[in-house]
SEMARTOR-422986 format. One line per 8 residues: number of its first residue (from 1); their letters; for each residue z, x, y of N, C-alpha, C. Coordinates in steps of 0.001 Angstrom, whole numbers, plus 524288, in hexadecimal, padded with zeros to 5 digits. Each point is the difference from the previous one (the first is absolute). Example, Ala and Ser with C-alpha at 12.3 -4.5 7.8 and 13.67 -1.06 7.14 Angstrom:
BEGIN
1) as) 81E78,83386,7E9C6,80000,7FC86,804A6,80000,80384,804B0 | 7FD30,7FEA2,8041A,8003C,80334,804A6,802DA,7FCFE,80442
This chain:
BEGIN
1) mmtyrarl) 83D71,80710,7B202,803B7,7FD8C,80030,80097,802B7,8062F | 800AF,7FB68,8041F,800E9,7FEDD,80414,80524,80524,80250 | 7FFD8,800A3,8045E,805DE,801A9,800AA,8031B,7FB0E,80422 | 80499,80274,7FEF5,80255,7FC81,80289,7FED8,7FCA4,806E9 | 80021,8048E,801E8,7FEB2,80043,80441,7FA4C,7FC00,80133 | 7FB05,8014A,7FB91,7FD09,7FA3D,80154,801E5,7FB13,7FF59 | 8016C,80192,7FBD7,8011F,7FB5A,7FE8A,8030E,7FB91,80410 | 80411,803DA,8031E,80465,7FD0E,8055C,7FBB7,7FDE4,80318
9) trllikhv) 7FA63,80406,80219,7FD79,7FFDB,80478,7FBCA,7FD2A,7FCFB | 7FE90,7FDDD,7FDD7,7FCF8,7FA10,7FDA0,801AC,7FC33,8027F | 805A8,7FC9E,7FB51,80167,7FD45,80337,800C9,7FF07,8060A | 80267,8045F,80285,7FEC9,7FF39,8050A,7FAE3,7FECA,80427 | 7FB32,802D5,7FCED,7FC51,7FE5D,801E7,7FE63,7FB23,7FDD4 | 800DD,7FD54,7FB78,7FFFA,7FA39,7FF57,803D3,7FD82,80290 | 80371,7FFEA,801DE,8057C,7FB33,800B8,7FF11,7FFF9,806A3 | 7FE1A,804B9,8025F,7FF58,803C1,80648,7FC19,7FD2E,801A9
17) vgrkfsra) 7FB76,80440,7FED4,7F9F5,800B2,80265,7FCA6,7FAB5,7FDEA | 80287,7FF54,7F9C0,7F8C6,7FE27,7FECB,80468,7FB3F,80258 | 8033E,7FCC0,80135,8016D,7F980,801AD,7FFAC,8011F,8050D | 7FEDD,804DA,80214,7FE35,7FF7B,8060D,7FA78,7FF4C,80100 | 7FBB8,8026A,7FB4C,7FBE9,80044,80055,7FC52,7FA1F,7FE69 | 80734,7FBCF,7FB07,7FD64,7FBCD,7FDEF,80143,7FC9C,803E2 | 80248,80085,80486,800C5,7FC95,80423,7FD04,7FFDF,80527 | 7FD4E,8056A,7FFA1,7FC2A,7FEB2,80423,7FB2A,7FDE3,7FE22
25) grsvtelr) 7FF48,80066,7FB46,7FBB0,7FB08,7FDC7,7FBE5,801BA,802BB | 7FE4C,7FDC8,7FE59,7F890,7FDDE,80267,7FF0B,7FF71,8075D | 8043B,80558,8031C,7FEAD,7FE4A,80486,80052,80681,801AA | 7FA32,80128,80261,800E5,80590,80364,80329,80159,8024E | 8017D,7FC20,80318,80516,802B6,80582,80317,7FFE4,7FCB8 | 803EA,7FD86,7FC81,80142,80025,7FBEB,80254,807B5,7FF61 | 7FB3F,7FEEA,7FC0A,7FF5D,80586,7FB2B,80144,8056E,80408 | 7FC2A,7FF2F,80577,7FF9A,80452,80525,80667,8000F,80201
33) kleeflir) 80310,7FC1B,80067,8071A,800AD,801AC,801E3,80405,7FDBC | 7FCE6,7FFEF,7F948,804A3,80359,7FD71,800C9,80680,802A2 | 7FAFB,80055,800E7,7FE66,804F1,800FA,80329,803A0,802F5 | 803E4,7FDEB,80510,80664,8015A,801B6,802F6,80209,7FB50 | 80257,7FBED,7FC89,802D7,7FDD7,7F94A,7FBF8,80652,7FE5E | 7FC1E,80238,80075,7FDAF,8029E,7FC60,802A4,8072B,80324 | 7FCFA,80048,802D6,801FA,802E6,80536,805D7,8021F,7FF5D | 804B5,7FB44,80159,803DF,80197,80066,8031B,80247,7F8C0
41) nqrlprgt) 7FCBE,80148,7FCD7,8046A,7FFB2,7FAA0,7FDD7,8062F,800EA | 7FB49,8026A,80282,7FD60,80503,7FE98,80287,8058E,802FF | 80283,8027C,7FE80,80317,804BF,7FCC7,7F9A1,803CE,80095 | 7FF7E,803FA,80457,7FD15,80313,7FDB4,80161,804BE,80145 | 7FDEE,804B4,7FA47,8052F,8052E,7FEF1,7FE2B,802FE,80484 | 804CA,801F8,80149,80252,80506,80182,7FC25,801E5,80292 | 7FCA4,7FF02,805CC,7FC9C,80708,80169,7FA9D,7FD6E,7FD45 | 8010F,7F979,8005D,7FA1E,7FF54,7FF7F,7FF82,7FF6C,80836
49) evssvsvn) 7FA7E,80183,800F6,7FBCF,7FEB4,80610,7FD3F,7FD58,7FEFB | 80124,7FB13,80307,7FD21,7FDA8,80116,7FD5D,7FF07,80466 | 7FCC4,80050,802C1,7FC55,7FF3C,805C2,7FB09,7FB3A,7FEE2 | 7FED4,7FDAC,80564,7FCD4,7FB5C,80060,7F883,802F6,7FFEB | 7FE9B,7FF33,7FD1A,7F94D,80046,80212,7FB13,7FD5F,80194 | 7FD82,7FE43,801D7,7F9FD,7FD1D,8009C,7FD37,800BD,7FC7C | 7FBEC,7FDFA,7FBB1,7FE32,80170,7FB76,7FC42,7FC36,801B8 | 7FBE6,801E5,8040A,7FC3E,7FC62,80291,7FF0B,7FB90,800CD
57) glpgewiq) 80572,7FE19,80370,80218,7FB39,803AE,804A6,7FE06,7F924 | 800C2,80310,7FCE2,8030B,7FC69,7FE1F,805AB,804C3,7FED7 | 80476,7FA8D,800F0,8040D,8028E,80198,801D7,8019A,7F979 | 802BC,806C3,80026,800DF,801CC,7FA81,80454,804A9,80142 | 80148,800E5,7FB6D,8025A,80378,80190,80080,805DE,7FCA4 | 80246,8055B,800C6,7FFE6,8047A,7FC8C,80718,80055,7FF7B | 7FF3A,7FF99,7FB1D,804F4,800CC,7FCEF,800BD,8041A,7FBE7 | 801C8,80495,801E4,803B4,80610,7FFDC,803B2,7FFBF,7FAFD
65) gpgvhtda) 7FF18,8002A,7F9EE,805EA,8003B,7FF5E,80338,8062A,8017D | 80319,800B2,7FD8C,80446,80652,80100,7FCB5,8034E,7FEBF | 7FDDA,803F7,8023A,7FFF9,80519,7F938,7FA0B,7FF01,802F7 | 7FCFD,7FC62,80014,7FB07,7FF7D,800BB,7FD0A,803AC,804FB | 7FCC6,802F4,7FF29,7FD50,8042F,8024B,7F85A,80060,7FE17 | 7FE00,7FCE5,80129,7F9A0,7FF0B,7FD41,7FB75,7FE05,80338 | 7FD22,80151,7FEAD,7FA37,7FCF1,8026B,7FE85,7FAA1,7FD49 | 8020E,7FED3,7FBB6,7FE40,7FDE1,7FB32,80184,7FA5A,80405
73) vilflhgg) 7FF84,7FC4C,7FDAD,7FF1C,7FA12,8012E,8012C,7FDAE,7FAC4 | 80358,7FA6C,801A3,80043,7FC5C,7FC5A,7FDA1,7F8E6,804FB | 7FCB4,7FEA7,7FCFF,7FF46,7FB65,8036C,802E3,7FC32,7FE17 | 80466,7FD4C,80124,8023F,7FD51,7FCFF,7FF87,7F9BC,80177 | 7FF54,7FD36,7FD97,7FDDA,7F9AB,7FFE1,805B8,7FD10,7FFD1 | 8023E,7FDE7,8041C,8029A,7FA0A,7FD79,80048,7FD01,7FC63 | 8017E,7FBFD,7FEEA,7FEB3,7FD43,7FE69,8038F,7F9C4,802C0 | 800F2,7FCA4,7FDAE,80191,7FAC7,8035F,7FC93,7FC52,7FF31
81) gfvmgspa) 7FB81,7FF74,7FAEF,7FCA8,7FAF4,7FF67,7FB98,80011,8045A | 7FF30,80231,801C2,7FE3B,801EF,80529,7FFDF,7FC18,80458 | 806CD,7FCDE,7FFAC,7FF6E,7FAB3,8044A,80611,803FA,80235 | 80054,80473,7FF24,80554,801C0,800BA,8016D,8073C,80007 | 804FD,80244,8029D,7FDA6,80365,7FEEE,7FE07,80316,80204 | 801AE,8042A,803DC,800A7,80580,80489,802DE,8051A,7FBB6 | 7FAD2,803CE,80500,80245,804E8,7FEB3,807BD,800D9,80047 | 803FD,7FD06,80255,8046B,8024C,80098,80393,7FDAC,7FB04
89) ahrelasr) 7FD92,7FAB8,7FDF3,800F2,7FDB3,7FCF5,80017,80257,7FB9D | 7FD7B,805CA,7FFE4,80019,80213,7FADC,80098,803B1,8003C | 80282,80283,803C7,8015A,80665,801DE,8032F,801E2,7FC23 | 80406,7FD08,7FD83,801A5,803AE,7FAB0,7FE15,800E1,7FCC8 | 7FC49,7FC4D,7FBC5,7FC0E,8013C,7FBB0,7FD30,807BE,80277 | 7FE9E,7FDC8,805EC,7FA39,802A4,80264,8015A,8064C,7FEF2 | 8062C,800BC,80311,801CB,80340,7FFC0,802E0,80231,7FB0A | 7FF87,7FD60,7FA7B,8014A,80319,7FF64,7FCC2,8007A,7FC06
97) vstaggar) 7FC7E,7FE14,7FF45,7FA11,8024F,7FDD6,7FE17,80616,8039E | 8001C,7FE10,802FA,7FE09,80597,80468,804C4,8038F,7FC8E | 80687,7FE86,7FFCC,8015D,806A3,80096,7FDC4,80125,7F963 | 7FF73,7FCEE,7FC21,7FFD2,801EC,7FA8E,7F8C6,80137,7FF7F | 7FBDC,7FE14,804EF,7FAF5,8041F,7FE9D,80176,802BD,802E0 | 801BD,801BE,803F0,8002E,8048F,802CF,7FCEC,7FEFE,80477 | 7FE82,7FCD3,800B9,7FAA1,7FF6D,8052C,80419,7FB9E,80447 | 7FD44,7FEA1,801E1,80254,7FDC7,80800,7FB58,7FA10,7F9B8
105) vltigyrl) 80191,7FB56,803D7,7FDC9,7FA06,7FE93,7FF2F,7FD7A,80636 | 7FC2B,7FFD4,7FE66,7FCFA,7FB34,804D3,80027,7FB26,7FCE6 | 8026D,7FBC1,80162,800DA,7FC32,801A2,7FC8A,7FC20,80216 | 7FEE2,7FC80,800F8,7FB0C,7FD73,803DC,80267,7F9D7,800EF | 7FF40,7FF25,80387,803A5,7F717,7FFDC,7F9CE,7FC67,7FFA4 | 7FCA9,80125,7FC57,7FBE8,7FD2E,7FFAF,7FF34,7FAD0,800DF | 7FCE5,7FC9B,80162,7FF34,7F972,8030B,8022E,7FF14,7FB75 | 801E6,7F9EA,7FF84,801AE,7FDE6,7FBA1,7FD64,7FAC6,800B6
113) apehpfpa) 80138,7FC73,7FA7B,7FCFC,7FD0D,7FFD8,80574,7FB5A,8018C | 7FEE7,7F8E3,80227,7F933,80007,7FFB0,7FDE8,8006C,80459 | 800A3,80314,803CE,800B9,80018,80568,7F934,80130,7FE6E | 8007B,804C6,7FD19,7FC62,8059E,7FDDB,80033,7FF9C,7FBDE | 7FC4D,7FBE2,7FD6D,7FF5D,800C8,7F887,7FD59,805BA,80086 | 7FD5A,7FFE0,7FBD9,7FD35,803F7,7FD19,7FA99,7FF02,8026D | 7FD14,8055A,801A6,80122,805AC,7FE24,80404,8029B,805BD | 80354,7FE95,80334,8014B,8007A,802E1,803D7,80643,7FF39
121) amddtksa) 802BA,7FD79,7FAFB,80280,80340,800EE,7FFF0,804E1,7FB83 | 7FC17,7FF89,7FD51,7FD56,803DD,7FDBB,7FC6D,803B8,8036F | 7FE24,7FE03,8039F,7FE58,80051,804C2,803AC,804B1,802FF | 80478,7FF8D,800C7,80340,801E7,80293,7FFF8,808E6,7FD89 | 801FF,7FAA9,7FAFF,8008E,803F1,7FD79,7FA61,8063B,7FE56 | 7FCEE,7FC78,7FF59,7FC6E,80405,8003A,7FFCA,80307,80542 | 7FF29,7FDB1,8058F,7FFF1,8025E,803DF,80558,804B1,801B9 | 80372,7FEE9,7FC3A,804EE,802F8,80006,8012B,80449,7FDF0
129) yrwlldqg) 7FBF1,7FF71,7FA50,7FDF3,8065F,7FE6E,7FA6D,80288,8025F | 7FDB5,7FB4D,8039C,7FA5E,8069B,80398,80625,7FEAE,80353 | 80247,7FDF8,802E1,801F6,8040B,80280,802B0,80465,7FE56 | 80108,800C9,7FBAE,8061B,80500,7FE52,7F949,80278,7FF5B | 7FB3F,7FF1C,7FD8E,7FB7B,8046F,80081,7FDD4,80151,806BE | 80153,7FB0A,80279,7FD2F,801B3,80535,8048E,804EC,80462 | 803CF,7FF0F,7FCA5,80525,80414,8028E,7FF8E,80678,7FD70 | 7FBF6,7FFB7,7FACA,7FF4E,80502,7FE36,8032F,8017A,7FAFA
137) hdhsriim) 8014D,7FA2B,7FC85,80345,800B5,7FC5D,7FBD7,800CB,7FA16 | 8007F,803F0,7FCA7,7FBDF,8012A,7FCDC,8000D,7F9AF,7FC8A | 7FD00,7FE67,80037,7FFE3,7FBBE,7F901,8030B,801EC,7FC20 | 801B8,80543,7FC85,80069,8019B,7FD7E,807A1,8014F,802A7 | 80028,80090,80262,80687,7FDFB,80277,80189,7FA26,80244 | 7FD86,7FB5A,7FCDC,803BF,7FB13,801A1,7FCF8,7FCD4,7FAE3 | 80562,7FF4A,7FFD5,800F8,7FBE4,7FA7B,80152,7F988,8021D | 7FD83,7FCE6,7FD4E,80127,7FA8F,802AC,80273,7FBF3,7FD8F
145) ggessggg) 80242,7FE73,7FF7D,80595,7FBA9,7FC5A,8012F,7FB53,80342 | 800B8,7FD89,7FBD5,805CF,7FC0B,80421,8028C,7FE20,7F9CA | 803A7,7FC68,80387,8018E,7FCAD,7FB6F,7FF9D,7F866,8019F | 7FFE3,7FCAF,7FBBF,7FF64,7FDDC,7FEA3,7F8EC,7FBF7,8034F | 800BC,7FDBF,8026A,7FA5D,7FD0B,802A5,7FD4C,80660,80415 | 8043B,804B6,80032,7FCE2,8030D,80448,7FE7F,8049D,7FBAA | 80271,7FF5B,7FA43,7FC69,8007E,7FD36,7FB01,7FF69,7FEA4 | 8005C,7FBFB,7FF3A,7FA15,7FCE2,7FF0D,7FBF5,800DD,8033F
153) lglqalls) 800FE,80000,8062E,7FF3F,80246,80532,7FB18,8053F,7FE51 | 806F4,80492,7FFD3,7FC3E,80451,7FD5C,7FBEE,7FF25,7FD6E | 800C1,7FE70,7FAF0,7F9F8,7FF82,7FD12,7FCE8,7FD42,8028D | 7FF2D,7FAE8,801F0,7FCA8,7FE19,80317,7FDBD,8058A,802D7 | 802B3,800FD,8028E,7FCE4,8063E,8057F,7FD94,802B4,7FC53 | 802D5,7FF97,7FC96,7FD77,8075C,7FD8E,7F97D,7FCB1,7FCB2 | 800A1,7FDB5,7FD15,7F9EE,7FBC8,7FDFC,7FD58,80177,804AA | 80032,7FD78,804F2,7FD3B,7FE1C,8031B,7FF04,8044F,803C6
161) lrdeeipl) 80344,8064E,80059,7FEBE,802DF,801C3,7FC8E,8052A,7FC31 | 80090,7FE19,7FB87,7FC1A,80249,7FBA6,7FB25,7FEF9,7FF57 | 80039,7FB66,80222,7FA71,7FBF9,80192,7FC78,80250,80253 | 803D4,8001B,80401,7FDE2,8021A,805B6,7FEE3,8071A,80087 | 800B4,80247,7FCAD,7FF5F,804CC,7FDD7,8016E,80353,80325 | 806D7,7FE43,801A8,803C7,80579,80387,80364,8007A,7FC2A | 80011,80578,7FFA7,803CE,80260,7FEF7,80616,7FD3C,7FE6B | 7FFC1,80243,7FB10,806B0,7FC0B,7FD28,80274,803CA,8017F
169) psasffis) 805E1,7FF40,801BA,803EF,800DB,80062,801E2,803B8,7FA16 | 80292,80494,7FD1D,800AD,7FFE3,7FC47,80332,7FE43,7FA8B | 80215,7FAF4,8015B,802C1,7FC9A,7FD37,7FF67,7FBFD,802B0 | 80463,7FBA5,7FBB0,802FB,7FD76,80281,802A3,7FD19,7FBB5 | 80499,7FBE1,803B1,803EA,80133,7FBDE,8020B,7F9C2,800FB | 8000E,7FA15,7FBD3,80165,7FCB4,7FFDF,804A9,7FC8B,7FECD | 803A5,7FFDF,801A4,80824,7FEAD,80002,7FCFC,7F8E9,7FF70 | 801C7,7FD90,7FC06,7FFFA,7FA2C,7FE3D,7FAFB,7FDD7,802D7
177) pvadwigl) 7FB08,80445,7FFE1,7FB63,7FCC8,8041C,7FD1F,7F80C,7FCE6 | 7FF8F,7FFC0,803DE,7FC0C,7F98D,7FE91,7FAAA,8012C,802BA | 7FF97,7FFC5,7FABC,7FA6A,7FF26,80068,7FA72,7FDF2,7FE28 | 801B6,7FAB1,80140,7FCAE,7FAE0,7FFC2,800FD,7FC7F,80219 | 7FE45,7FFAD,805C1,7FFF9,7FA1A,80159,7FDE4,7FA0E,8000B | 7FD61,8005E,7FC83,7FBB0,7FC84,7FDA9,8058B,7FC92,7FB49 | 7FCE6,8046A,7FE60,8023E,7FBE2,7F8E5,805EC,7FF97,7FFE5 | 803DF,80594,7FFC4,802AD,7FC56,80024,8039D,7FF4D,7FC22
185) dgesystr) 7FE0F,80320,7F979,7FD8A,7FF8F,7FB3A,8031F,80240,7FAE0 | 80392,80434,80332,800B8,80246,7FAF0,804FC,7FE11,7FF5C | 7FE71,80172,7FA5F,80727,7FD53,7FCE2,80415,8004A,800D3 | 8018D,80474,801D8,80623,80177,80218,8017B,7FAEC,80514 | 7FAFF,7FD3D,80126,80324,7FB91,805F9,80336,7FDA2,7FC1A | 7FD43,7FD84,7FC81,803E9,7FD2B,7FA6C,803EB,8027D,7FD1C | 7FF74,8042A,7FEAB,80345,80358,7FB9C,8040A,80305,801E5 | 800C4,8010D,804E7,802C1,801C1,80390,80256,7F96E,8037C
193) atsdplls) 7FF6F,7FEDF,7FFEB,7FEFA,7FB30,8043D,806F5,7FEFA,80158 | 80462,80075,7FC6A,8048E,800B3,80006,80365,805FA,80000 | 7FDD9,8038C,7FFB4,801C7,8050D,80090,7FEFD,801B5,80566 | 7FA77,7FEEB,80461,8014F,803F8,804CC,804DF,7FCB8,80317 | 80486,8035D,801A4,8014A,7FB7A,803AB,7FF8D,8012C,80476 | 7FB8B,8033C,80344,7FD22,7FE26,80387,7FB6E,7FE3C,80144 | 7FD80,8027A,7FD1F,7F7A4,7FCDB,80157,80193,7FAAE,7FC49 | 7FB6A,7FB98,8003A,7FE03,7FB72,7FBA3,7FCA4,80009,80266
201) laqcqfts) 7FCA3,7FE1F,7FC23,7FA88,7FDED,7FEDB,7FE9B,7F9F2,8067F | 804D2,7FCB6,80047,7FF7A,7FCCB,805E4,7FEEF,8028B,80389 | 80301,80628,8002E,7FE6C,802CF,804BC,7FBCF,8026B,800DA | 7FC3D,8016B,7FCB5,7FBC1,802E4,800AD,7FC54,7FB53,7FEA3 | 80257,7FB8C,7FE61,7F921,7FAE3,80057,8013A,7FED6,806EA | 80408,800AD,80325,7FF65,7FF43,80465,7FDF3,80478,8033E | 80244,8035F,80043,7FF77,804BE,80392,7FA38,802A9,7FDE8 | 7FD46,7FCE8,7FCA5,7F91B,803D3,7FD3E,7FCD2,7FE5A,8026F
209) plyvgdha) 7FF88,7F923,800E1,7FC8E,7FDC2,805E7,7FFB5,80140,80315 | 803E8,801ED,80179,80078,7FFB7,805A4,7FCBB,80485,80262 | 80156,80648,7FB5C,7FEB7,8033A,8008F,7F891,7FF32,7FFBF | 7FEF7,7FCCE,7FB7F,7FB11,8023B,7FEBF,7FDC0,7FA94,8055D | 802AD,7FC23,8022B,7FCB7,7FD51,8039B,7FB28,7FD27,7FD58 | 7FB8B,7FF24,805DC,7FDB3,7FDBE,7FF02,7FC49,8028E,7FDD8 | 8014C,80861,7FE69,7FACB,8019A,7FDEB,7FDD6,7FFF7,7FB6F | 7FC08,80033,7FEB1,7FA5F,7FC2B,7FAD9,805C2,80562,7FB5C
217) renpllrp) 80124,7FBCE,7FD9E,80450,7FF97,7FA64,7FBCE,8038C,7FD6D | 7FBE0,802DD,8006E,7FDCF,8018D,7FB1B,7FF63,804B9,801DF | 801E9,802B5,80433,7FF35,806BB,8028A,801D8,8025C,7FAEF | 80007,801C9,7FB31,8026B,80504,7FE2B,80602,800A9,8020D | 7FEF3,80220,804A1,805BC,803E3,80222,802D4,7FBA1,8004D | 80063,7FB9D,7FCDC,80432,7FB14,80283,800EC,8026F,7F958 | 7FF39,7FF1F,7FB97,80120,803F3,7FB6B,7FEDF,8018D,7FDF8 | 8011A,80710,80190,7FFF1,80412,7FFE9,800ED,80237,7F8E9
225) lemdlagl) 8023E,7FB8A,7FE66,8009C,802B2,7FB0B,7FA9B,7FF19,7FBB9 | 7FECD,7FC1F,801F0,7F87F,800BD,7FE11,7FBDA,80296,80162 | 802D5,80280,80271,7FBF0,803EA,8026F,80048,80460,7FC70 | 7F8ED,803EA,8020C,7FF8D,803B5,7FC9F,803B7,805CE,80210 | 80413,80145,7FF5C,802AD,80454,801C5,7FDA9,8055B,7FEC1 | 7FE03,80046,7FED4,7FD1F,805C2,800C3,8014E,80390,805DE | 80096,8038F,7FD4C,7FF76,80521,805E4,80478,7FDE8,80353 | 80545,7FF9A,7FF16,803EF,7FD37,80272,803D4,80516,7FE73
233) ppmwiqvg) 80576,80484,8052A,8013C,8031C,7FE4A,80386,7FDB1,7FA3C | 802D9,805D1,7FE98,8032F,7FD7C,7FC56,80359,7FC97,8021A | 802C1,7FCA0,7FBC6,802F8,7FB7D,80185,804EE,8014E,7FE4F | 806B9,7FF23,80459,805AA,7FCF6,7FD2E,7FF16,7FAAB,7FF1B | 8033B,7FDD6,7FC84,80197,7FAA0,8004B,80649,8003D,7FE5E | 801A2,7FCC3,80140,805FD,7FF82,7FD13,800D1,7F9C3,80121 | 802E3,7FED1,7FBE4,7FFE5,7F9D0,80255,8060A,7FF2F,7FCCC | 80180,7FAAB,7FF9C,8058A,7FD9D,7FD9E,7FF23,7FE14,7FAD2
241) dhevvlsd) 8026E,80033,7FB7D,7FEEF,7FC2F,7FBA8,7FFC2,7FA35,802CC | 805AC,7FEBD,80213,7FE3E,7F957,800B6,7FD88,80098,805B5 | 7FBDE,80052,80216,7FCDF,7FDDE,80500,7FB2D,7FB43,7FD53 | 802BF,7FCAF,80427,7F90E,7FE4E,7FEF1,7FC15,801D0,7FF7E | 7FF12,8038F,80302,7FA9C,80181,80146,800E2,806B8,7FC2D | 80054,7FE60,7FCD6,801AA,805D6,7FCC9,7FA03,7FFA2,7FC3C | 7FC70,7F939,7FED4,7FD42,802D2,7FDF5,7FB6F,80297,802D1 | 7FFA0,7FF59,80771,7FAA5,802C4,8032E,802D9,807C0,7FE01
249) serlaqra) 80334,7FF9B,7FF3A,80064,80619,7FEBF,7FDA9,802DC,7FCD2 | 80147,7FBC6,7FB25,7FE37,80010,7FA1C,7F956,7FFCB,80138 | 7FE0F,7FC0D,802CA,7F9A8,8000E,8013E,7FFDF,80399,80152 | 80130,802D8,80443,7FE9F,8042F,80537,7FFA1,8050A,7FB02 | 80303,80197,7FF91,80297,80384,7FC89,7FA33,800E5,7FA8B | 7FDCE,7FBC7,7FC32,7FED1,80041,7FCFE,7F919,80040,8018C | 80107,7FC43,80521,7F960,80042,80188,80037,806E7,802B8 | 80219,80377,802E1,7FE53,801A3,801A1,7FE8B,80523,7FD9E
257) aaagvevd) 8032D,7FDD4,7FB5E,80004,804F7,7FB19,7FB34,801E4,7FE44 | 7FE73,7FA01,7FD9C,7FC8E,7FFE0,7FEFC,7FA12,800A6,800F9 | 8004B,8005B,8071B,7FBD0,802CC,802FA,7FF32,8035C,80110 | 80534,80373,7FDE2,7FFE9,8071B,7FF36,803F8,7FFE3,8030D | 803F8,7FF42,803A3,801CC,80129,8025A,80601,80095,8009C | 80106,805F8,7FE70,8055F,800F6,7FEEE,8040E,7FE1C,80298 | 80305,7FC74,7FC79,80562,7FE7B,800F3,8041F,7FEC9,7FE63 | 803DB,7FF57,800B7,804E9,80427,80104,803E4,7F953,8002D
265) frvwpgmw) 8028F,7FCC6,7FB0B,80204,7FB3A,8008C,8036A,7FF1A,7FDB5 | 80441,7FDBD,801D3,8034F,7FDA5,7F9F9,8044C,7FDB9,803FA | 80107,7FC66,7FC64,80489,7FA03,801AD,804E9,8007F,7FEB0 | 8015E,7FD5F,802A6,8075C,802BB,80035,80212,7FB5F,7FD12 | 8032C,80026,7FA6B,80282,7FA86,7FE59,80378,7FF93,80459 | 80097,7FB9B,800F8,803C6,7FB1D,802C5,80077,7FFFD,8056C | 7FC9B,80435,80058,7FEE2,80079,8082E,7FECD,7FA67,800A3 | 8016A,7FEAC,80715,7FB4E,7FDFC,80239,7FBAB,7FFB4,8031D
273) hvfqaaar) 7FE8F,7FC76,803E9,7FD82,8000F,80321,7FEE9,805DA,8049A | 7FD87,804CA,800ED,80288,805E3,802B7,80366,7FF52,800AD | 8028C,80206,7F8FF,805D0,7FFC3,7FEA9,8031A,80622,804C7 | 7F892,8037B,8008F,80337,804CC,802D5,80200,7FE8E,80563 | 7FDB8,7FB91,8026C,80379,7FE56,8055E,805D2,8021D,80075 | 80309,7FFFC,7FADC,804B5,7FF79,80029,80131,80709,7FE29 | 7FE8F,80446,800C2,7FFA3,80318,7FD2C,806BB,800A8,8024A | 80223,7FEA7,80333,80539,80289,80386,80299,7FF39,7FB12
281) vvpeards) 7FF18,7FC9A,7FF64,80541,7FE8E,7FA12,7FF52,7FFDD,7FB8B | 7FAFE,80038,7FD57,7FD23,7FE5F,7FAD2,7FD9D,8048F,7FDB5 | 801D1,80360,7FC3C,7FF61,8049E,7FD0E,7FB66,8033E,7FF1D | 7FD5F,7F92D,8000F,7F816,7FEF0,7FB2F,7FE70,80143,80390 | 801BC,7FDA9,8065D,7FD3C,7FFC9,803C4,7FDD2,8047D,801B5 | 804F4,80284,801A3,7FD80,8051F,800A0,7FF07,80475,7FC7E | 80085,7FF63,7FAE4,7FAE2,80247,7FBFE,7FA53,7FED6,801CA | 8006E,7FADB,7FFCC,7F981,7FD8E,80014,7FD91,803E5,8051A
289) ieelgrfl) 803C6,7FE88,805E6,7FF21,80342,80449,7FE09,8065D,7FE0B | 80262,80253,7FCFF,801E8,80348,7FEF1,7F952,80145,7FC89 | 7FFB4,7FF23,7FC97,7FAF8,7FE6E,7FB3E,7FB2F,8008E,80554 | 7FFA4,7FBF4,8049F,7FE54,800CE,8019A,7FE51,805B5,8053F | 8036F,80173,80096,800EA,802F7,80114,7FB7D,804CB,7FE09 | 802E7,80519,7FC69,7FD07,8000E,7FDCB,7F72F,800A6,7FDD6 | 8005A,7F99C,8018B,7F9E1,7FE74,7FF47,7FEDF,803D4,80503 | 8032C,7FBBA,80467,7FE16,80196,805D1,7FF82,8060E,7FF19
297) rknl) 8034A,80468,7FF57,7FFB2,802DA,80245,7FA4A,803CF,7FD8B | 80130,7FEE7,7FA84,7FB62,801A8,7FC5C,7F9F6,7FFD9,803E9 | 7FFDC,7F9DC,7FED3,7FA15,7FDCC,8059C,7FF53,80368,803A5 | 80432,80173,80297,8017F,803AA,80694,7FEDD,80403,7FDF2
C-alpha cells in the first residue's frame, strides 16, 4: 500500500514535472531549459558539503553528507537521457546517497548528446574512475552507480573496464536503470505506458538515437543486457513497479544472477521513475535509500 505522501507526490509529478517534460517534447534545447527548474527545487540536507573539482578536464563535484568522514568514494552518474543533466541538478539525491553510504560522492559532468554521442559519456566515466585510482583510491574502496540513463552508463563503463582488465569497483548500484538503447523492447514499455507519470516510450525513442549517433548499432555495449555479465561486482538494483523501464531492471537482475553476479534486487509497488529523488517527502524513497546505504556500507 502506497503512503499518502507517495500518492500525493505522484500526482504532483504527473501534473507538474511530467507536463513540463511533455511540453519540452522532442527539443533538446527545451529539455535543457528544465535544468534550472530541477536545480531550484532541490533542498540539500543540512550540513552537506559541496565542492567543485576538475576530473581529467571534466567538471565535477565532491558531495559529502553530514557526518561523513572516510576515504571511501561513490562515483555517482546522473540521469537525463544523455541529453540533459549535470551534477548540480542531482545534488540532493547524491547527498542522500553519501549520507546513507557513509562515503563521499563524486559526480561528473560527462559530455552529452547529440553534440557528443556514444562512446563519449562512457569514456568520460572511465576517465573519472581512472582519475580516482590515480589519486590513490583503492578500487576496493570505490563503488560505481547511477540513476536512469546514468545507471546504464555505469553498466557500460563496468563492462568496458572489465574487458580492459582494469580492477573493478567493489560493488555497483542501479536506480531505475535504462540499459538498452537499441531494442527498447521491454514489455513494460507497453504494460506501464499509462502508469509511469514521468517517463514514456516516446521520450526514450527520441533520446536513444541521439545517444547512439552514427556509431555502429552492432556495438554490444549499446545493448549491455545482451552481453555476458560474468565478473562484474555485486549489484544493487531497485525500480518502481509503475516504470516503463521496469523490464530493463528485471532483465539486468536475471542476467547478472545467471552469470554468477551477486544481486540485490527489489521492485517497489506503485513507485515511479527514480522515485528516490523525492526522499524529502516520500517515506518509500527514504526507505529505498536506506537499503542502498546498507548495501554500500557492506561493500565498502
